[in-house]
N, C-alpha and C positions, 0 to 999 in steps of 0.2 A: 635251348631245351624245348621240347614239345609241351604245349599246354595240355594238361590232363584235366578233363572235366569230370564231374561226379558221375558215378555209375548210374546208368539209365535203367531204372527198375522195370520199365514197361516191357523191354524185350525179354527179360527173364520170365515175366509172367505168361508169355504166350506159349511156353513149352512146359509141360509137366514132367517130362523125362528126357534124359540125355540120350541122343541117338548117335550112331557111329558116323564118321565123315563120309563124304560122297564116295560111292563105288568108283573104282578106277583111279582114285588119288591115293598114292602110297604114303603113309605117314613117314616123315624123315626125322628121326630123333636127334636133332642138332640144337636143342634148346640153348645150350650153354654158349653157342656161337653168337647169340644176339647181344648187341650192346645194351647197356642199361636203359638208354632212351628208347630202344625198340621193344622192350619188354612191357607188355600191356598192364595197365592198372585195372582195366575193366573185368578181368577174370577173377578178381578178389572174391566175388560172391559164389564162385563155382566150386564144386567138389574137386578133389585131387584128380580123379579120372578125366573130368572134363577140362580141367586146366591143362593136363598133359596133351589132350587132343588139340586144344587151341594152339598151344606152343608148337606142336608138330606142324600145324597148318602154317604158322608164321616162320618156320625155321628155314635156314639155308639148306640147299639140297646137297651139300657136300661139306666135309670137315673144313675147319679153318686152315688156311695155307701156312705152312711152316715159315716163320720169320727168317728173312735173309737180309743181312746188312746191305746198305746201298753200295753198289759197285762204284769204283772210281772211274767215272765216265771220262774225265779229263785225261786219264792215262791211256785211253784207247784212241790211237792216232788215225786209224782207218775209219773213214766216215761210215761206210757200209756196216762194218763190224759194230761201231758205236750204236747206230740206229737199231740193229738187230738186238743188241744186248739191252738197250733201253726198253724196247717193246717186249722182249722176253721177260724182263723183270716185272713189268706192270700188268701184262696181259692176263695172267692167271687170276689176279684180283678183280679185274674188269669182268672176266668171264663168270666169276663166282657171284658178283653182284647181279649180273644179268640173269643168271640161272635162277636165283631166288625170285627176281621180279617176274620171270616167266611162270614160275610155280604159283606165286601169289595171283598173278593175272588169270591163269587158267582157272583157279578156284573162284575168282570174282566173276568171270564170265559164266560159270556154271550157276552161281548164285543169282546172277542177273536173269538168266534163262528161267530159273525156278520161280523167281518173283514175277516174271512176265506171264507165266502160266498160272499165277495166283496160287502157287503152292506154298505152304507154310514152311518157314525155315526152322531148323531145330536150334537148341540152345547154344551149342558150340559154333554153329554157323553165324548166329547173331553176334556172339562174342568175338569171333574172327573178324567179321565185317566192321564192327565198331572199333576194334583194336587198330585196324588199318586206317579208319578215319582219324584216329588219334596220331598214329605214326606219320601220316602224310598231311598233317597240319590242317585238318578239316574239323571244325567245331560243330558237330552235327548232333542234334537232339533226337531227331526222328528221320530215318532213312527214307528217301523217295527216289523215283527214277532219275531225277535231275542230279541229286547228290551222288548216286551210284555212278552215273555217267561221268561226273567230275572226278570221282575217285579213280575210275578206269583211265582217265587222261593222265593221272599221276603215277599209277602203278604200271609202268611200262619200261622197256629197256632203253638204254642209251647205246648207240652203235659204237663198237670198239674204235672205229676209225676216228670218230669225234673225240672220244675220251682221250685216246692216246695222242692225238695231234694237239689237243689243248694242253695236255701234260707236257709235251715236248716244247710247245711254244712258251708256256708260262714258267717252266723250270729250266730253260736253256738246255734241253736234253739231259736233265738230271744233274746239272753242274751248278745251279744257282745256290746261293747261301741258304735260302729257305728250304730247298730240297735236301741239301747236305746236312743241315743242322736240325731240320724239323720235319722231314718227309712231306713237305708241302709242295706238291707238284702243280697246284692250280691257282696260286696267288690268293688263297682264301684268307680273309681278314677275321679278326676277333676284336672285341671292344672291352674286355675286362683286363685291368692291369695285371701283367704277368702271365697272360694266357698264351703268349707266343713270343715272337722275336720282333724287336723294335726296328723298323726300317731306318737305314742310315739317312735316307733323304726325307724323313718325315718332318713336316712343318711344325713350328712351335704351337700352332693353334690346333693341331691334330692329336688324337689320342689312340688311334687304332694301332694294332699290332698284327703281324702276319702269323696266323695260327701255326702252332707246333703240334705235331702228331707223334705218336709212339711207334707207328709202323706205316708202311705204304697202304695196308688194308684200311686203316683208319682214315687216311687222307682221301682215298678213293670213295669210301663209304660216305664221307662228308660231302664230297663233290656230287655224288649221285643224289643225295638228300637235297642239296641246294637246288639242283636243276629240276628235280621232280616235285618240289614243294613251294618254293618262294614265288611270290607273285611276279617278281622281276622276269621270270623265265616262262611266263604264260604263253608268249608267242611261240616258243620252241615246242611246248606241249600241244598247242593248237595245230602246229604243222604236223606233228607226229600223229595226232588224232585224225586229222584229215587223210593222211596216208593210210591209216588203218581202215578208215571208212571206205576208201577207194580201193582197198586190198592191194596196195602198193608196198614195196619193200621200205623199211625204215632205214634210211641211209644217212651217213654222217654229213655229207654235203648238203642235203636237204635241211637237216636240223640246224646246221650252222647258221642258217638265215635267221634263226630265232635268238641269236646271241648278241643282239645289238646293244644290250645293256650290261653285258659281261665286262666290257672294257669301255673306257672313256673314248676310245678311238672309233666306236660304233661301226659304221659300214666298212671302214678300212680294216678293222679287226676281223669282221666276217669274211671279207675277201681274202685276208691272209690265211685264216684257218682253212677255208675252202681250197685255196691254192696248195697249201701244205698237204691236205688229204689227197689231192690229185697227184702231186709230185711224189708222194711216198706210198702210193697205192700198192706197189709190189711188195713192200715190207709189211704193210698192214694186212695183206691177204695171206701172208705166210702161215 
């Protein structure tokens, strides 16, 4: 769970009236699609109209994807057909997460430009900014250029090639016990008794479980959150930020180099994911 700090009164005081969102940004009323941990505490002091504006800023850009049971990938004997079916099942969820991140990032870049010009932010712009600090695990009392730059390193897309190949690798193309019983495609652990599935090979001195999710959307959302927030994956975010600074495409093979701590196998794991991306490129680009 995200640590929620107290409401910062200072940023409320800088604005005497609520102004409309940036021109050119179309509010997308999908507030109900946010998970509970994504819904901000910091808007509690706002009026209903301003709360709605902030939630629209934070929202997904499209409705939630209709739930579909996990296909029986073991029953698909043709390798090409199995790969296509696996990617087709997960790709819409990956796309939805990335579309929201693009929308958030676009707004952040406009706020950064506004601050660069020493222009005052309005009340819902401040509420939006600090809500993202909370969501992306940054305990910030007062925003400054350094904190905003760090937030921009976190609020960014993950290439579908990377997400889909890690899912294929970690879930044995959707056939693992954890994928079948808990929609866990990424080997994500949890540490509260009953939070997931107990690995059959877990040692007596270990207490972790493999997280169980209610849907593929939940699993992918959790994966995105992990890579975009936890300190373990700072190298990945650094690579992505460098690509952005150099105006280069953000590609899966490049970001895979930042996954050294995703697996105990380290460099071997990075090489395997990179190889899988290259080998399956034609399916990933469908």
